[in-house]
N, C-alpha and C positions, 0 to 999 in steps of 0.2 A: 817322551821323557828319557829315552835311552837310545841307543844306536849298538849296532852288533860290533864286538871286538874280534878283529881277525887274528891278533897275536897277544898272548898273555904278556901284560908288563912285566919289567923287570922288578925281582922280588916277590912275584906272585908265588904261594904255595905250590909245590908239586904235588902229584898224586903219593909220592912216597911220604911228603910232609905231612898228609892227611892220614896216611895209615899209621905214622909214627904216633901222632897224637892219641890215636884210638887203641893202640896195642895195649897199655897198662890196664885200660878199662875192660877189653874183651877177649884178649889174646890175638894171636896172628891172624887167624883164619877168618874169623868174624870180622876183624878190622878190615881186611882186604875186602870182603863182601860189602862193607858198608860203604867204602869209598867207590867200589864199582857201582854200586846201587845208586850213589850220589851222581856219578858220571853220566848215568842211564838218565835219571831223573832230570839232570841238566840239558841233556840233549832233547828231551820230550818236551820241556818247557821253553825252549828256544835261547837256552844260555851256554856258553858265557855272552854276556851283555853289560857293557858299561852304563851305570845308572848316573843320570845327569842331576847332581844335587849339589848346589852351591854353598859350600860350608864357608861363610862369611859374616860380616856384620849384619847383612840382610836376612839371614836365616832367624826364623822364630816358628812357633807352633802355636795353633789353637787346638786345644782338647775339647771334643765334642761327642756326645752320644748321636748316633746316626737318625735319629728321631728326635731331635731336640726342638725343632721347629716342624710344625705340621700345618698341612693345608688340606681341606676336605678333598677327597678325590685324588689326591696327588700323592706318590711315592715320597715318604719323608726324605730320603736321600737326593731325590731330585730338588724337594724344597730346600734342603741344606744348601745345595749348590747354589740356587738362586739368592738365597739370603746371603752367602758370601760374596756373590757378585754385586749385590745391590749395598751392602754395608760394609765390607772388610776388603774387597779386591786389592787395594792400594796399601793396605797396612799388614794383613796376614800372609806369610810366604809358605807356609805349608800346614797341613791339617793332620791330626791325629784322631782318626775316627775310631772310637771305642768299639767294642766287638759288635760287628754285624751279622754275626752267625747265627745258626739256630740254637737256642740256649734255654736251658731250664730254670737257672736262679741267678743270683748275685749280679744283677746289671748286665747279663750278657757274658759273664767269666765263668760260667758252668756250661762249656760247648758241648751240644750234641753232634754237630757236623761241621768240621773245619773247613769243609771244601765248598760252602753253600752261602749263599746271602739269604737271611731271613726273608721271606717275602713281605711281612709285614714292613720292611724297609726300602725293599726295591729289589734290584738284580744286580748281577755282575756289570750289566752294561752301565748303570748308574755310579758304580764304583769306577769304571772306566772313565766316565764323563769327567767326574772330579778330579781324577788323576791328570787328565788332560790339562786342567786348569791349576792345580796346585800339586806339588810332592806330597804324598800321603804317607803316614805311619799306621801299619796294621799291628795289632796285637797279636801275639802267639802265646796261647795260653797252654803252656806245656808241662807244668807241674801236674795237672789234673784233668779229668774229663767228666761230662755229666754222666749220672748213673742212669740217665734216660737216653743217652746215645747208643749209636750203633755198636762200638766197641764194648760198651757195658752188656749190651744184650747180648753180644757173642760170648763175652765173659760167663754170664750166666747159664747160658746153653753149652757151654765147654766146646765153643766153636772159634774158627779162625775168621777175619784177625780180631784179636782181643780175649782169646782164652788165657794167656798169661801176660797180660799188659799191665795188671794191677797187683798191689801187694798186700797178700794174704800175710795174716800175723795172729800168732797164738795170743788170746786175749791175757794170758797170765804173764806174758813177757813185761819185764820192766822197762818201763818207757819213760821214767820220771826224768832222765837227763835230756829229753827231746825238747828243743826251743819251740815254744807255741805261740802263734800269732792270734788265737783266739781262745775263748773259754769252753767251746764245744768239745765232746769227747773226741779223742784222737783216732778211735777205730770206730768203724760204722759195720753192724752187722747185717748181712745179706742172706737171702735164702738162694742158692743155686742148686743146678741139677745134680751136684755132688753133696748137697747137705749143706746146713749153715757155715758161713766163712765170717771173719773178721778182717776188714780192710782198712789200710791206712787212708785217713781223710783229713789233712792238714786242717782246711777252712770249712767244710760242712760235710754232712752225709751225703748231700748231693753232688759234693765235688770229689772224686775218687782219684786218689793219687796215682799217676803211672809210674810204672817200674822201668827206670831207665837203664837198670843192670841187665835188661833185655835189650841186645843190640836192635832188635826189629822195631821197638819202640822209638828208636832214635832214627832208623830209616824211615819211618812214616812221618817224621817231623822234618827230616831233610826234604822229603818231595813237597811237604806242605809249604815250607819256606819257600822253594823255588816256584811253586804255582803262585804264591803271594807276591812274589817279585815279579813275574811274568804278567800278573794281573794289576799291577801298578804300584806296589808298595816300593817307596825308597827308603824307608826306614823301618825295621821291625823290632818290636818291642818285646822283650823277653818277661812275662808276667810272673812275678812271684818265684823268679828262677833260683833265690839261694835255698830253697827247700828240695831242691830237683833230686838230690841222691839221699838215699837212706842208708844208714849203717847201725846196728843196733849198738848200744854203749857208748855213742857219741851225740851231740846236740842235733845231728841230722840238718844242719845248715851251715852252708859255706864249705863243705866238703871238699878236699883236694879233687874228687872225681866230678864235682859240679863245676869246679874251675876248668877242668880239663875238657869237659863237654862245651861248655862257652868258647874257649880257645878253638876247638875244632870247629865250631860254628862259624866263629870269625874267620878263621882260615878257609873255611868254605866259602864264604860271602866274598872274601879278597880274592878268591880264585875265579868264582863264576858269576859275579855281579859286583866288581869293582866299583867303588862310587857309593854303594848302599851302605846305610849304618845300623849297626846292632846297639839297641839299647837295652840296658840291664834295670830292672825295677826290683829295688831291695829295700824295703821299708825297715831299717836297722840302724843301730848305732853307727855313727859317723865313720868312724875306723874300719867296720866290717864293710859298709857300703864302697868306699874308695878302693878296696881291694880288687875290684872288677875293672878298674883304671889303671893301677900302678904299674903293672907288668908290660903295658903297651900293646899286647896282643892278645888283648881279651875283648872287653866291650870298647866300642866306639865312644859311647855316651853313657852316662849312669844320672838318675835322678839324683838331685841334690835334696834329700828329704830333711836336712837340717833347716833349710829357709822357711817353710811356712810357720813353725812355731817359734822361732827365733825372730824372725821379722815381726810377728805379731806381738811376742815379748817386747820387742823394741819401742814399739810403737804404743802400747797399752801402758808402758811405764815411761815414755819420752827419755829413754836412755840407751844409747847406741854403744854402751862399752863392751858388752858381750858379743854383740855382733861383730864390731870391729876387731876383737881380740880373736874371734874364731877365724875371720877372713884373713887376717895377718897369719894364722897358722896354716892356711890351705898350702900343702906342697905343690910344686910346680908338676904339671901333668905331661907324660910322654907326648910326643908330636903325634896330632891327629886325634887325642883324646880329649873329651870335654864333659862338662857337667851341663845337665838339664836343669835351668833354674826356673822354679816355679813355685807358687805360693798355693794354689788350690787345684784340685782335680775332682774326678767324680768320687773319689775315696775321701775320708775324712783327712783331718791333720793329724798325721802320725807324730807321736810325741817319742818314741823309741831313739831316734836320732840324736835328741838332745838330752838323753838321760846322763851323759857325762860333762854336758855344757851348762846346763841349767841346775839349779840346786832343787832341794825338795819344795821348799816354799815357793821358788818362782814357778815351778811345775802344777803347784797346788792352785796357783793364782790363776794360771791358764785354764784349768779344770773349773775353776769357781766361777771366772769370768764367762766361760762357755756356757755353764749351766744357767746364769743370770741373764744371758741374753739370747735364751731360748734354744740352746744347743743340747747334745746329749753326749755321754761318754762312753765309748766302747773299751772293754777290758779284754786282758789275755791271762790265761792261766800260768801260774808259776809251778815250780817244781815240789813246792811245799803245800800245795792245794790254794793258795790264796791268789788273789787276783790283782792286777795293777791297770792303771790306764793305758790304753794301746793308741787310741786317736780321738780326737775331738771331731764331732759331726756337728757342724754348723757352716751357714755360708761365711765366708771369708770377709765378705762385706760386712755383715751383720755383726761378725765378731769384733770388728773394730768401730763400734758405736754402740753406747747403750740406747735401750730403745725409744727413749723419749728425744733423742738427737740424731736419729737415722735422717738419712738424705739431706742434712743442712751442708752447707758449704764446707764447713770444718770437716765434717764425716767424709765428703768426696776427697778432700784435699788429703786426708789422712790415708784414706784408702788409695789413691791415685801413687803417693810417694811409695806406699807398700810395693807397687809393680813396678815403679821405677828402680827401686833397689835391684830387684831381680833382673829386670833390663840391664842395669848396668856392671854387674858382676861379671867376671870372667866366664864365659859358657854360651849356651844358647836358650834364649827365653823361651817360656812356654806359658800361655795363658789360658786358663779355662773359659769355656763360653759364658758361664755364669758371672765370672769376673768382669768380662767384657761389658755385660749388660746389667751390673749390678743388682743381682738377684737376691730378693730376700730369703729367709728361711721358708721352706715349703713343709709347714708343720701338717698340712693335709695330706701331702705324699706319705709321710711318716705314718699317719693314722690308717691310711688307706693300703699301705703294704706291710706295716708292721716292723720296718727295717729304719734304724736311725739314720743309716747314709742317704736314705731318700730325701733328707731334709736340704740336699744339695744337689738334688737331681731333677729338678722340675723341667717339664715339658712345656713349650710355649704354643701357642695359637700363633701361626706367621703373622696374619693379619692384625692380630691385637699387638703384637711386639712392633710391627712396622709402624703402627699408629703410635705407640708410646716413644719410638726413639725420632718421630718426626716431630714431636711436642718438646716443650721446654721442661723437661723431666730429668729427675736425677739419672736414670739409665742412659739417656741420650747424651748428658753432660759427661759422665763417665766414658762412654764409647768414646767420644769425639776427643776427649783429653786422651785416652790411652792409645787412640789410633794415631794421633799426632806424635806421640812419644816414638812408636815404633817407626813411623816413618822417618823421623829425625834420626832415630838410633841407626837405622839402616844405612844413612849417609856418612857416618862417622867411622873411618878406618880403624880408629883406636878402640873400637867396641867388637873387631874382629875376635872370635872365640880364642885365638891363639896370641892376642896382644897381651902384653906384659902387664900385670897387675899389682899395685902397691896401697896398702891401706895408709890414709894419711890421717893423722891425729887432730882434730879440730875442737876436741873437747866431747864430753858425753852427749851433748844434744844435736851432733852432727855426725852422718855416716859418710865418709868420704873415701873416693878410691881414685888414684891416679891410674888411666889405663893409657899405654903407649904403644903406639905402632910406628912405624919408618916415617909415615908421612904426617903424624899428628900425636901431640900430647894433649890428654883431656882429663881434667879434674871434675869429676861427677860428685856433686855435694847434695846431700838429702837432710834437710831440717827434720828431725824425728819428734819435734815438740810443737805444742800450740803457742810457742812464744816467738818473738822476733830475735833473730841472732845476728850480730854483727861479726864479720870475719876479716883478719888482716890480710890484705892482699899479697903479702910477701908469700904466702901459701900456694898463689897461683902459678901455673906454668910461666916461666919466662918469657915476656913477649911486651912489645911496646903497647900494644891494645889486645884485649881480649873478647872473644866473641861466646855469649851465652846461647847455644844452639838451639835451647828449649824456646826461648823467648825470641830468637833470632835479633839480639840487640849487641851493639857494641859495648865494651867495657873501656873506660879511658885507663890506660896502662898507669897513669899518675894519680889514681885514687888509692888512699890509703886503706879504705874499708870498703867492704861488700856487704850489704844487708841482705838477709834472707828472711822472707816472711815464716809465719808457721806454716809447717808441713811442705815448704817451698822446695823444688827439684831444680838444681842449677847445674847443667852440664857445659862446662866452661872450656872452651877449645883455644889452643895458641894461634 
């Protein structure tokens, strides 16, 4: 995956650059100590080293749990590797493995030991084997740690490391201005060797927030990042990073100090692991989300949280106008910065990103449709004590069809076009494992765990899934069609993440983008309705003949109209 870099490339941040990023946070002395510690950690982990990751039209990600496919007597990570080799090797180019560390809750996001592989999943050797096949994305859960982890045990005992890693707070403090992603209490009461204490807990009382105003916490995570890169991470995902820094009297989200920490981590990676990518995960309104990209020296990639609810809204209503207007409003990003375009993940479908895009009635329709199709609604607390919808908990596949029409050709077509839209937009596409295999709502998982998010986190018996995919089934059809689109997409220079993008207005029933690279102009057209639509060919790229790369068919340049069937995807190249 990587080779040793003998000389730093031009423009690489210097040691002094790194110090300068930290001085406003910690002062001169601690800043120098952090940077020196980083240099030592890099040396121990065999860095600097260039990470080999091609950021071009071929790059896509599959999001998966480490144990999403299981076979008796086999480590799930080994089973996953074999499943990818058998079913996805020619289509998926990189893999986001959700937390594989020992954890106590929240689907692995309450980490007990950041430096170990949960033995229920396998060993570091299994991770290494996967990284030899595909570039990997690791999660860095840096906002909080498990109250059952070593650091928290040390905090309780007033011992190091961990004694001062968490944020104690007087419960009488006015915290109403703090932005909340949950409806659970913000402070968790714990018994310590020094008596009862109240600790900041943004997400749950099992996930205790870490105190990044303590430079030792940052030093811990610098070492962890370098270890992850040394163990095969080509991409590092900063989970819930917007909440990183706390300052009483503020919203405690997206604070300038948080941005400064991320800029420092970006500079660190650019210096010691050039080619690796830093990804921010901030499920927030769109304008806030893109703030991590616009300076060009922060995240390499940011999740595009608008897409899951907005594409669902588009296809449920058969109207692309909201989607087209939003896509037309996207600002150009700095060189080397990209969106991660997805529709589904291990989490629910967050609706915060579209609060300023969809109106109240449109959001209500999404909520009501989710409930009608077997899903649940998670809420967050507001400063006035009320709650608002935060995410829709439902299989994306099931959201796009009423129960009585599931797995029909129309349902499959509608779902495939939802994924094609995410593939066509400028950025890097990411597909959830359960989208690839058309997984239905797992109501049994919700009943077993008591967690609404479990509805979209089914685990499969590998043999059973293999048999399903070998039959004439809806999952087999969906997988074959999505694989085809990924393979086709990888061959189009116009789908490079940096290729220019222009929204083309072809009416409310079509979502159309022109993507343009030096060697290709491509018009990506997506029928978002259940009706046939005719398109005047003067909208197509100027050419004597056109080529629909999806169907691999030629289109006579003399034709005046082009007909798209219901929910058809047509990527037309000059």
